[in-house]
C-alpha positions in Angstrom: 0.0 0.1 -0.1 1.3 3.6 -1.0 0.9 6.5 1.0 0.7 10.0 -0.8 0.4 13.3 1.0 0.9 15.9 -2.1 -2.1 16.5 -4.5 0.0 16.8 -7.6 2.3 14.0 -7.3 -1.1 11.7 -6.3 -2.8 13.3 -9.5 0.5 12.8 -11.9 0.3 8.9 -10.8 -3.3 8.3 -10.6 -3.5 9.7 -14.3 -0.9 7.0 -15.4 -3.0 4.1 -13.8 -5.8 5.6 -15.8 -4.0 5.6 -18.9 -3.5 1.8 -18.5 -7.0 1.4 -18.7 -7.4 0.9 -14.6 -10.9 1.5 -13.3 -10.3 3.8 -9.8 -12.2 3.5 -7.2 -12.4 6.2 -4.2 -13.2 5.9 -0.6 -13.1 9.3 0.9 -13.1 9.3 4.8 -12.1 11.5 7.8 -10.3 8.7 9.8 -11.2 7.1 12.8 -12.0 4.1 10.4 -14.8 1.1 11.5 -16.0 -1.6 9.7 -18.2 0.5 7.8 -15.4 1.9 5.9 -14.1 -1.3 5.5 -16.7 -2.4 3.7 -16.6 0.4 1.5 -13.1 -0.4 0.4 -14.1 -4.0 -0.1 -16.9 -3.0 -2.3 -14.8 -0.6 -4.3 -12.1 -3.7 -4.6 -14.9 -5.9 -6.0 -15.6 -3.1 -8.9 -12.4 -1.7 -9.8 -8.8 -2.5 -10.6 -7.3 0.0 -8.2 -8.8 1.3 -4.9 -7.6 4.9 -3.6 -8.9 5.9 -0.1 -8.2 9.3 1.8 -8.1 10.3 5.2 -8.7 14.4 5.7 -10.6 15.8 8.3 -12.1 18.8 6.5 -12.6 22.0 8.5 -15.1 23.4 6.3 -18.0 21.0 7.1 -17.8 21.7 10.8 -20.2 24.7 12.3 -18.9 23.9 15.6 -15.3 24.4 16.4 -15.5 22.5 19.2 -16.8 19.5 17.2 -13.6 19.7 14.9 -11.7 19.6 17.8 -13.0 16.8 19.3 -13.4 14.8 16.4 -11.4 11.4 17.0 -8.3 10.8 15.0 -6.6 7.3 14.9 -4.4 7.9 11.8 -2.0 4.6 13.0 -4.6 2.3 13.2 -6.4 3.7 10.2 -3.3 2.6 7.8 -3.2 -0.5 9.4 -6.9 -1.2 8.8 -6.8 -0.1 5.2 -3.6 -2.2 4.4 -5.3 -5.2 5.8 -8.2 -4.2 3.5 -6.2 -4.3 0.8 -6.5 -0.8 -0.4 -3.9 0.0 -3.2 -3.2 3.7 -2.1 -4.0 6.4 0.7 -4.3 9.8 0.2 -3.5 11.7 3.6 -2.9 15.2 3.0 -2.2 18.5 5.0 -5.0 21.2 4.6 -2.8 22.9 2.3 -2.9 20.3 -0.1 -6.7 20.1 -0.5 -7.2 24.2 -0.4 -3.9 25.9 -1.1 -3.6 29.2 0.3 -7.1 29.9 1.4 -10.6 27.7 2.3 -12.8 29.7 0.4 -15.8 27.9 -1.4 -14.5 27.6 -5.4 -17.6 25.1 -6.3 -21.2 27.0 -6.7 -23.9 24.3 -6.5 -27.4 25.0 -6.0 -28.6 22.5 -3.4 -32.1 23.5 -3.4 -34.1 21.7 -0.6 -31.1 19.9 0.5 -29.3 22.8 1.5 -32.3 23.6 3.8 -33.6 20.8 5.6 -32.7 17.9 8.5 -28.7 18.3 8.8 -28.7 21.4 6.9 -30.7 23.2 9.2 -29.1 22.1 12.4 -25.7 22.7 10.9 -25.4 25.8 8.5 -22.8 25.6 6.0 -22.1 22.0 6.7 -23.3 21.0 3.1 -21.3 23.4 1.4 -18.3 22.2 3.0 -19.0 18.7 1.8 -19.3 20.1 -1.6 -16.2 22.1 -1.4 -14.1 19.1 -0.2 -15.5 16.3 -2.1 -14.9 18.2 -5.5 -11.5 19.1 -4.7 -10.8 15.5 -3.9 -12.5 14.7 -7.3 -10.5 16.7 -9.1 -7.3 15.1 -7.5 -7.9 11.8 -7.8 -10.5 11.8 -11.0 -12.2 8.3 -9.9 -14.1 6.3 -11.9 -16.5 5.4 -8.9 -16.4 6.9 -5.5 -18.3 5.3 -2.5 -20.3 6.5 0.5 -22.5 5.1 3.3 -26.0 5.4 3.6 -25.6 6.6 7.3 -25.0 10.0 5.8 -27.9 9.8 3.6 -28.6 13.5 2.9 -24.9 13.8 2.4 -25.2 11.1 -0.4 -27.6 12.9 -1.8 -25.8 16.1 -2.2 -22.7 14.3 -3.6 -25.2 12.7 -6.4 -26.4 16.6 -6.9 -23.1 17.9 -7.0 -21.5 15.2 -9.4 -24.6 15.9 -11.8 -24.2 19.6 -11.8 -20.3 19.9 -12.0 -20.3 17.3 -14.7 -18.1 14.9 -13.1 -17.9 11.5 -14.9 -17.5 10.0 -11.5 -20.3 7.4 -10.8 -21.6 7.6 -7.2 -22.2 4.4 -5.2 -24.2 4.2 -2.0 -23.7 1.4 0.2 -25.7 -0.2 2.9 -25.2 1.3 6.5 -23.2 -0.9 8.8 -24.2 -1.4 12.4 -23.1 -2.6 15.5 -24.6 -6.0 17.3 -27.1 -3.8 19.2 -28.3 -2.0 16.0 -26.4 1.3 16.2 -25.2 2.8 13.0 -21.3 2.5 13.0 -19.9 5.9 13.1 -16.4 7.5 14.0 -17.9 9.3 16.5 -18.9 6.1 18.6 -15.4 6.3 19.8 -16.5 9.0 21.8 -19.1 7.2 23.6 -18.6 5.7 27.0 -19.6 1.8 27.3 -23.1 2.9 29.1 -23.9 5.7 26.3 -23.3 3.1 23.3 -25.3 0.7 25.1 -28.3 3.5 25.5 -28.0 4.5 22.0 -29.1 1.2 20.8 -32.8 2.8 21.1 -32.2 5.0 18.4 -32.3 2.0 15.9 -35.4 0.6 17.7 -37.2 3.9 17.3 -36.6 3.4 14.0 -37.8 0.0 13.4 -41.0 1.2 15.3 -41.6 3.9 13.1 -41.3 1.6 10.1 -43.7 -0.8 11.6 -46.3 1.7 12.3 -46.6 4.9 10.3 -48.3 3.4 7.5 -51.5 2.8 10.0 -51.1 5.8 12.3 -49.3 8.7 10.4 -46.2 10.2 10.6 -47.1 13.0 13.0 -48.3 10.5 15.8 -45.8 8.0 15.2 -42.8 10.1 15.4 -44.1 11.8 18.6 -43.9 8.3 20.1 -40.7 7.7 18.8 -39.2 10.8 20.4 -40.6 9.9 23.5 -39.2 6.6 23.3 -35.8 8.1 22.4 -35.9 10.7 25.1 -37.2 8.4 28.0 -33.6 7.3 27.6 -30.9 8.9 29.7 -28.7 10.6 28.4 -31.0 10.6 24.8 -32.1 13.8 23.7 -33.9 13.9 20.1 -32.9 17.0 18.0 -34.9 16.0 15.1 -36.7 13.0 13.8 -38.4 13.0 10.3 -39.8 11.0 7.7 -39.3 12.5 4.5 -39.1 11.3 0.5 -35.6 9.8 -0.3 -35.0 12.0 -3.6 -35.5 15.5 -2.4 -36.0 14.9 1.6 -39.3 16.7 1.6 -41.6 15.9 4.4 -44.3 13.6 4.4 -47.3 13.4 6.5 -48.8 10.1 5.5 -48.3 7.1 3.6 -48.3 6.7 -0.3 -47.3 4.1 -2.2 -45.9 6.3 -4.8 -43.5 7.8 -2.7 -40.0 6.1 -1.2 -40.3 7.3 2.3 -37.3 7.1 4.8 -37.2 8.3 8.4 -34.2 10.5 9.7 -33.0 11.2 13.1 -30.4 13.0 14.9 -30.1 12.5 18.7 -27.6 13.7 21.3 -26.1 10.9 23.4 -24.5 13.1 26.1 -22.4 15.5 24.4 -22.3 13.2 21.3 -24.6 13.9 18.3 -25.4 10.5 16.5 -27.5 10.5 13.2 -29.6 7.8 11.4 -31.6 6.8 8.9 -34.0 4.3 7.4 -35.7 3.2 4.2 -39.7 2.5 5.3 
């Protein structure tokens, strides 16, 4: 496994790989890797000739400085996991290799409703930062396919919109959320949870399953209220939002319709750690 830290050298090397006719799969990460990330690498390996993973904690997508400061970082363990997974190359840049002298948003993408609801409502500017860093990474790597987990479903929708609007030739592959044994969605932030908090957080998944099983009969408003109470009744959990929306533009849905592909989305604080999850219903 090769490790690159300079963007220009990486682009030059990968251009040669492309000229050989090799298909490049790309797994962008912010490190603190878990089995979910490794499953993305496995999927990329099964569909491409050469797999690149990146490790870069992007400052422009954090609207809370403390969140950026406290974000878990495990670089040595990350590299070991990527090597064991058979990753061909890791891009591990410093900030100046991504943004040069400044961090202004160069790419302008109209995200429409995707930048107004759910995560966007509670984390202003977050998805502009996502567009900024992913577009820059695509410009450096030029991947044929890029792999993202459905745990961050709204981010996946944003990246698909960005890829279409900016006319990238990269195919965006969404991969199923990986879960711990108790149902908690795997996340780098889970490293910040105590053992007791991790056990309490299982209720988030249980609440989503409850909504999936009951909302068609009882309607969205009533069942969401019940699910919110279910989560909030378990200390130290506190719901920031929980909502049912369509899977395309994430517009709110109040009642079941067979013509709509619905998902339930939730953001929940477990102590000081903010967890998100979603599920097709």
